[in-house]
Residue, then its C-alpha position, 0 to 999 in steps of 0.5 A: x511396449x508402452x509402460x505404465x510409467x510412461x503413461x504416468x509421466x505423460x499424465x503428469x506432463x499434461x497436468x503441468x502444461x495445462x497449469x501454466x500460462x505464458x504471456x509476452x510483455x515489453x520486457x520478455x515472456x512470463x510463465x504464470x500459474x493457472x488456478x481454477x481453470x480460467x484464472x491466472x497468477x503472474x508473480x514476482x514480475x520485475x518492474x525495477x532493477x534490483x536496488x542493491x550495491x550502488x543502487x541501494x539508496x538510489x531512485x528506482x529505474x525500470x527493469x532490464x529486459x529478460x531473455x528467456x521465459x521468466x518463471x512467474x509462478x511463485x512469489x519473490x522474497x518480501x522487501x526488507x522490513x522491520x521485524x521487531x513485532x512478531x507476526x506471520x508477515x515478519x517470518x516471510x523470506x526477505x531481500x533487498x532484491x524485491x521490486x516486483x509486482x504480483x498480477x491476478x487475472x483471468x482468461x476472459x481478461x487476457x482475451x478481451x484486454x479490457x478489464x478493470x484493474x485494481x492496484x493495491x498498495x499495502x500498509x505497514x507504516x512504510x516500515x513493515x508488511x509486504x506485497x506477498x502476505x495476502x490470501x491468493x484464493x480470496x483475491x481470485x474469488x472476490x476480484x478476479x471472479x468479478x472481472x477485476x485484475x488485482x495488482x500488488x506492487x512491492x516497495x522499499x520500506x524503513x531505512x531502505x525507503x525513507x533514508x534522507x539527509x536533507x540533500x537529494x544529491x546525497x540520497x533522494x527523499x521518499x525512495x519507497x514512495x517513488x517506487x510506488x510511482x514507478x510501479x504505477x507507470x509500469x502497470x499502466x504501460x504493461x497492463x494490456x498484456x495482463x488483460x487490462x484496460x490502461x485507461x481503467x486503473x484504480x487505486x486501493x490502499x489501507x493504512x499507509x497504503x491508503x495514504x499513498x493511494x490518496x495523495x497519488x489520486x490528489x496529486x497534480x504532479x503524478x496525474x494532472x490529466x487523469x491519465x494514470x488513475x481513474x478512481x481511488x479507494x482509501x481505507x483508514x489513512x493515517x496521513x502523518x508525515x515525518x518532519x524533515x528536521x526530525x527525519x534528517x536528525x534520525x538518519x544521521x544518528x542511524x549512520x553514526x550507530x552503523x559506524x558510517x558517520x562521525x560528526x564533523x569528520x565524515x563527508x556525505x559521500x564517504x557516509x553513503x559509500x559505507x552504508x551501501x557496503x553494509x549488510x542489509x540485515x545489520x541495517x535492520x538491526x540498527x533500525x530496531x535499536x533506534x526504535x527501542x529509543x523511540x526513534x522511528x522511521x515510518x512516515x514519508x515526507x510531504x514532497x516528491x513524487x506527489x507534491x513539491x518539497x516545502x509546499x504546504x499540505x493545505x495548498x496540496x489539498x486545495x489544488x487536488x485533481x477532481x476524482x471519484x473517491x471512496x474513503x472511510x475507517x473503522x469505528x475504533x481504529x487503535x482504540x483508547x489505549x495510550x501509546x508510548x509516543x515518539x519524542x516529540x510526537x507531531x500530532x496533527x502535522x498534516x493540518x499545517x500548524x504554524x507551530x507544530x512542536x508547540x501544538x504537539x506538546x499541548x496535545x500530548x498534555x491534554x491527551x495524557x491528562x484526560x480520564x482513561x477511556x474518554x479520548x482516542x489516542x492520537x493515531x486514531x484521531x489522526x485517521x478520523x480527522x484525515x478522512x474528514x478533511x481529505x473527503x472535504x478537500x476532494x469534494x471542494x475540488x469538484x470530485x465525487x466522494x463516498x464516505x463510509x465507516x465500519x462499525x463491526x465489532x471487534x473494531x481495530x485498525x486491521x479488523x476490516x482487512x479480512x473483508x477486502x484482502x482476506x487477512x487478519x481473521x477475527x479471533x471469534x466469529x459472529x453471524x453479523x460478520x458474515x453479512x459484512x463479509x458479503x458486503x465489504x469487498x462487493x462495495x469495493x468491486x462496485x465502486x471500482x468498476x462503476x463509480x458507485x458502491x451499489x450501482x443503479x440503485x437508490x436508497x430505499x429501492x428494494x427490488x434486489x434483496x442482496x443490493x438492498x442489504x448493501x444499501x442498508x449497510x451503507x446507510x448505517x456506515x454513512 
């Protein structure tokens, strides 16, 4: 006799089976999660070996194959980051074992294996944020529903991704940014298994992630033949590079505070061995301690993997790979408030000043002497100038550029994130925000798929009310 419990068990079993999806990759099989009947999420897909033990402070290398079906239904922990600012992101589980990628795709893409891919590098100043903080439902509705595979890789941040002592044989520079390059190569290699066309991979980034997307798209070291990257969308990029001598000084100071370095006594090899033996959370606490002294680690160096270390930024921009790019910012970014500056604050260093320290001190004097509310702080000015100069450089290289600005109020550095990744929702809501909400992510979708924010349209053509609204808004933003 078949009992009610048996039917209940069978019903639950069927539901579980139909909520799963198993695919094969070059490294092993993955079990993802089915959403809305025809959409899938494959989370915590490893692209590199865990950067722990002797691999801490080393270049990331491709992951080893896994023998069984890997559970890719839930997120991995976020990469270690500075949690000195109280936000929801910083309450996420964190681990050094974090070099994973999250894929959002659909049945249609898995069958065709020809969908466009949008690779999103998250922001946070190479110091905070994560690849697991975003709104799954938003991504599925705005991108996957429009036949775009959305991909978010994690990368090392803060002391784990920026440590550098001036010698690549001790610790290679830009570890976190090199993670981003390895992730791009892994995605290019494996994207067909998730339903994507490997010749149609596009980059999207906000803030520091926008800076990464921008320099990767410009770089002749990463993709001179336009084999890896098709188009780039760059939002609010602050291309403030760290000064090598300041980063090196701060890193030795960090090692001293941790108890791994005594000047003129400890060798570099002894120092690194000691640093690799320390608890990860202890290192983060010391990083916070340094920030209290205005000593920050949140910018990468102008160097590998996207340019030669020591190459001028002007030369890098002048020799950009021509590409289609959409780039812009909000109208206010960080507003007019004065900020306590790192000492010294290297304002405009991405413009290759011959005497950056003198320029920084002069800038700070003029900035701090200005009447309150009459001049934007340096972070905001840096974004405005970088958007303009990189857009011009890409045009001069023969590329095609769409320049935009979001004027929606309230305006801040993160105020438009709700429109393209569904985070940082506004404290209050106004009707015009609904207009932006329908327009912003669609603009990115159109550009990613077709190379035009509003494909097939000319300004003033009103044959489609929805697309005409997009065009009017784009005209206003431009």
